[in-house]
N, C-alpha and C positions, 0 to 999 in steps of 0.2 A: 521169357524173362520179363519181369516187371520193370518198366522204365521209370514210373513215378506213381506214388501212392498219395492221393489227395484226401485229407481229413479235415474236420472242423475242430475248432478249439473249445467245443462243448465239454470235453473231458480232457484234463491235463495229461500230457504224454510223459512228462518228467524228462529223464535222460535220453529217451528214444528220439528226441527232436534233432539229435546230432547227425542222424543218417541223412545223406544227401538226397535220397530218393523219396523222403517224406516231405510233403508240402502241406503246411497248416494254414487253413483259411479262417478268417475271423467271421463270426456270425453276429457281431455286435450291431452292425448297421441294420441287418434284417430284423433282429429282435426289437431294436429301438423303433423301427418303422411299424412293426406289427403292434407294439404297445400303443403307439400314437394313434394308429387307425382304430384300434379297439376303443380307446378313450373317446375319440370323436365319432364313434359309431359308423366308421367307413368300412369298405370291403377289405378283407385280409386275403381272400383267395387270389386276388390278382398278383400278389407278391410271389406266388408259387407257380405261375404259369410261364 
């Protein structure tokens, strides 16, 4: 049995978010940091390690 399903908010789920077993995580901070690092010509790969 599935105890919990973790997804990101990159695609809207609509009415499916009412299920107790679905946990939606925001990727806003990660995307913002990646954009900042690209702008300043810094490493992006360290975000995903």
